[in-house]
Structures are given as structure tokens and as C-alpha cells.
C-alpha positions in Angstrom: 89.6 -59.7 30.6 87.7 -59.0 33.8 87.9 -55.3 33.0 86.2 -55.6 29.6 83.5 -57.8 31.0 82.6 -55.1 33.5 82.9 -52.2 31.1 80.5 -53.5 28.4 77.5 -53.6 30.8 78.4 -50.2 32.1 78.5 -48.8 28.6 75.2 -50.4 27.8 73.6 -48.9 30.9 74.9 -45.5 30.1 73.7 -45.6 26.5 70.3 -46.8 27.7 70.2 -43.9 30.1 70.9 -41.4 27.4 68.2 -42.9 25.2 65.6 -42.8 28.0 66.4 -39.2 28.9 66.2 -38.1 25.2 69.9 -37.3 24.9 70.3 -39.9 22.2 67.3 -40.7 20.1 66.8 -43.9 18.2 64.7 -42.1 15.7 65.5 -38.6 14.4 62.7 -36.1 15.5 61.3 -34.1 12.7 59.6 -30.8 13.5 56.5 -30.2 11.6 55.3 -26.7 10.7 51.6 -26.2 11.7 49.8 -23.4 9.9 47.9 -21.3 12.4 44.2 -20.9 11.6 43.2 -17.2 11.8 40.7 -16.3 14.5 37.3 -15.4 13.2 36.7 -11.7 12.8 34.7 -10.5 15.9 31.3 -9.0 15.1 31.3 -5.5 16.5 28.7 -3.6 18.4 29.5 -0.1 17.3 26.6 1.6 19.2 27.2 -0.5 22.4 23.6 -1.6 22.8 24.4 -5.3 23.2 23.2 -6.3 19.8 25.9 -7.3 17.2 26.1 -5.0 14.2 25.2 -7.7 11.8 21.8 -8.2 13.6 21.2 -4.5 14.6 18.1 -3.2 12.8 18.5 0.2 14.5 22.3 1.1 14.4 23.4 4.2 16.2 21.3 3.8 19.3 22.3 6.3 22.0 24.2 5.0 25.0 22.2 3.7 27.9 19.0 3.2 25.9 17.0 0.0 26.5 16.6 -1.9 23.2 14.8 -5.0 22.0 16.4 -8.1 20.5 16.8 -6.2 17.1 18.6 -3.3 18.7 15.7 -0.8 18.4 14.8 1.5 21.3 12.0 0.4 23.6 10.0 3.5 24.4 7.7 1.8 26.8 7.1 -1.7 28.0 3.6 -2.5 29.2 4.2 -5.4 31.5 2.7 -7.0 34.6 -0.9 -6.3 35.3 -1.6 -4.6 32.0 -2.9 -7.8 30.4 -4.6 -10.5 32.4 -4.0 -14.1 31.7 -5.4 -15.1 28.2 -6.6 -11.6 27.5 -5.9 -8.8 25.1 -8.0 -6.2 26.9 -6.0 -3.4 28.4 -6.4 -3.0 32.1 -7.3 0.4 33.6 -3.6 0.7 34.7 -2.5 -0.1 31.2 -4.7 2.6 29.7 -3.4 5.1 32.3 0.2 4.2 31.4 -0.6 4.7 27.7 -2.3 8.1 28.3 0.9 9.1 30.1 3.0 8.6 27.0 0.6 9.9 24.4 2.3 13.4 24.6 5.7 11.9 23.9 4.4 9.8 21.0 2.5 12.7 19.5 5.5 15.1 19.9 7.6 12.7 17.8 5.1 12.4 15.0 7.7 11.4 12.4 8.6 8.3 14.4 7.4 4.9 13.2 6.5 2.6 16.0 6.3 -1.2 16.3 3.8 -2.5 18.8 5.3 -5.8 19.9 2.9 -8.2 21.5 4.2 -10.8 24.0 2.7 -13.6 26.0 3.8 -15.9 28.8 4.6 -19.6 28.0 1.2 -21.0 28.9 -0.6 -22.4 25.8 0.7 -23.5 22.4 3.1 -21.5 20.3 0.4 -20.9 17.7 -2.2 -19.8 20.2 0.4 -17.4 21.9 1.3 -15.9 18.5 -2.3 -15.0 17.9 -2.7 -13.7 21.5 0.4 -11.5 21.1 -1.1 -10.1 17.9 -4.4 -9.3 19.6 -2.6 -7.5 22.4 -0.5 -5.4 20.0 -3.7 -4.5 18.0 -5.4 -3.6 21.3 -2.7 -1.1 22.0 -2.8 0.2 18.4 -6.6 0.7 18.7 -6.2 2.6 21.9 -3.5 4.9 20.5 -5.5 5.5 17.3 -8.6 6.4 19.4 -6.3 9.0 21.1 -5.0 10.6 17.9 -2.0 8.6 16.8 -1.9 8.0 13.1 -2.4 4.3 12.2 0.2 4.6 9.4 2.9 5.2 12.0 2.2 1.9 13.8 2.8 -1.7 13.0 1.4 -4.4 15.3 3.5 -7.6 15.5 3.4 -10.6 17.7 6.4 -12.3 19.2 4.3 -14.8 21.2 6.3 -16.3 24.0 9.6 -16.1 22.3 11.1 -13.1 24.1 10.4 -13.3 27.8 11.7 -10.6 30.1 11.2 -12.8 33.2 11.1 -16.5 34.0 7.9 -18.3 33.1 8.4 -20.5 36.2 6.6 -18.1 38.5 3.3 -16.3 38.3 5.0 -12.9 38.7 7.4 -13.8 35.8 4.5 -14.9 33.6 2.6 -11.6 34.4 5.6 -9.6 33.4 5.8 -11.5 30.1 2.2 -10.6 29.2 3.1 -7.2 27.7 3.3 -5.0 24.6 6.6 -3.1 24.0 6.4 0.1 22.0 9.5 0.2 19.9 10.9 3.3 18.1 11.7 2.3 14.5 13.1 5.7 13.6 11.7 8.4 11.3 9.4 7.8 8.4 
């Protein structure tokens, strides 16, 4: 009798130990199949310019070419002192820079060009869009005065939306006051 009194608690302790360690389960465990969700297809960048193919307006850009946000080649970026604060008048340095690329622009007479006007972040969005447009048109007028066909050029403003430097410093703001000349390909 003493033996059975001692065995029952030992058996209960052993069973409890198996249950706690998972060897015996009070509930049967059912494995559930989970269907894997396929990963989204990656958007490629077949020309390696950093602009995804589905957003690239100029596919096939040669390696190492500097491009804008649309993937089109930037031939020249007039930045820094080329536009004073709140001005669309080209500085003397800006005119000299443009004269230096006139030969290249005229040699490639079948190329369409976008003159992309940019501003710093000072002022309202609406005002900066207008200022960017005036800057782009200033460059267009200069190029037309030097023999570039107006039909090859489109002036467009991006206002303050595409800074190349931080607008937190005067140097950064100066760099953002620019016009980029972008190669849109042949006519």
C-alpha cells in the first residue's frame, strides 16, 4: 500500500514533465500550410543610369553619363553664380559658359534640347515655377541669338523641386539656381 501511494505522485510528476516539455501534448498540433506570396517583380534599370525603366524617358543612355530625374542626359548644368538670387538674367560667367558649348550644340543639330529652369527654395512654389521658366527662357533667348534653332529647344520650369544641393546653406541655394540643358535625342 505504501508503494502505490508513492508511485502515483511520481507517475503524475513524470506525465506533467512530458506535457511541459512537449513530449505529450494535451491538444494535437495541426500544421497549417501557408501560401507564400510572390515577391514583386523588380523594376529594372537596363541602361544603368539610376532611373528605373518604367520612369526612364531616355532609355539606352551610355554608361557614366550624368542624367536628370527622367533619365535624359544633362549636357550642361549652369549652376552657382550663373543666376543671382531672384533673377533670370544670365551673369557674364553664365554667358561665357554657354558660348563654350555653342559649338557642341550646333554640331549636334538634330538633337532636341530641354532647357530646365531651377530655383532655390526661397519663395513660394508658384513664384519659383515662374522664376524657373524665366531662367529657362533666358538661356533659350541667348542660344537663339547665337544661331540655335528655336524649334530644337523647349523651356520648362521645375522650380525648387529638383535641388542638386541643400537649400540650408547659401552655397547650396546658389547651386540650385540653375538651368540644365538636357539632350532629348534626335528630332
